[in-house]
N, C-alpha and C positions, 0 to 999 in steps of 0.2 A: 784730554780734558774737554768736556763739551762746552760750547759757547754759552755764556751766561752763568757758568759756574766757575768756582775756583777752589783750589786747594792751596792755601797760603804756604804750607811747608814745602809742597812740590815746587812752587814758584821760587821760594828761597833756595832750594837745592839747585835748580837750574841756574839761578843768578850766581850762586857760589862757584859753580863750574865755569862760568864765563870769566869771572875775576875782573870785572870792568872797573875802571877808575871813576866813571860817572854813569849813572842810570837815571833815565827820565821816565816818569810814570804819568799816564793819563787815565782818567776814570778810576783813580785810586780812592778807596773808601777812606774818608777822613774822620768819620764819627763812629765811635763804638756803639752808638745807640741805634743806628740804622739796621733794619732787619737784614740778615744774611751777610753782615760785614764781619768785623773782628769778633773774636771769641768774647763772650760776656765777661769772662774773668780777666781779660787783658785791658789795661787802661790806655793803651796807645792806638793810634790810627794804624791802618794797614801799612802806610808808608813808614810809620815809626817802627812797626814790628819788623818790617823787612830791613830797614836801616840798622836796627839794633842787632839783628841776626847776622848781618854782613859786616858789622863793625864800622858803619859809615855814618857820617853826618847827613842831616837832611833838612830841607826847607820845603814847606808845603803851602799851597793856596787853593782853596776850593777842592777840586778833584785832581789837581796837578801836584807833582812832587819832583824835586831834584835830590838825588842821593849821590854822595861822593866820598871817596877815601880821604880827600883833602879838606882843608879849612874852607868854610863858606864865610867870606868876608862880609858880604851884604847881599840882600835880595830885594828886587823891585817887583811888585805885584800889581796887576791891573786887570780890568774887565773891559772887553770891547764895548765901544760906545753905542753901537747899533742895538736898539731895544729888541729887535727881532732875533738877535743872536742868542737869546735865552740865557744870558749871563755867562757865555763862554769867556774864558780867561786866558791870561798869559803870565809868565814870570821870567825873570832874568836874575841869575846869581853870579856874583863875582867869586871865583874860586882861586885860592892860593895854594900852590903845590909845596912840597917839602923843600924844593929848590928855590922857593920864594918867587917863582914865576906866577903870573896871574892871567886868567882868561875868563871870558863870559860864557855862560851856558844859558840857552833860551829853551823854554818849554811852552807849548801852547796846545790848545784843543780847539780846532776850528769847527764851524758848522758843517755838518755832513750832508744835509739834504737840500738846502736852499743855496743855489749857486750864486745868486745876487748878494746874499748876506755873506757868504764865504768870500766873495771878491772884495767886499768892504772890509772884512776882517784882515784879509791879506794886505790890503792897502795900508790899513792902520798899523799892522805888524811891521811892514816894511819901513814905515816912518820911525818906528821904535828902533829898528835895527840900524838906521842911518846915523 
């Protein structure tokens, strides 16, 4: 697959073969109305379509998504405070397994091109992890 293009069914097939308990997505299309995203006949986001095909629950925020075979108990969603970050975001979900064990999963998308902004984001994210 070429960079910048995607075949949703091909992605689903690969993910089915992996059989992961948790999948994190960044830059997932969350709106069926954006050009080049989900099929016009489908009412779910890209993350929702993948989760449905894999039989997973999911939580999404902006272009991030957490998919899991287990129960999502709660999700905290936030956006980095630095205005130069362009609205980059993060999320944390509390997951409960079938054995009633719980763990946190974190997903973020950091600034790619500006080192100073990325450093601020990492500092803020490390405070969230603490």
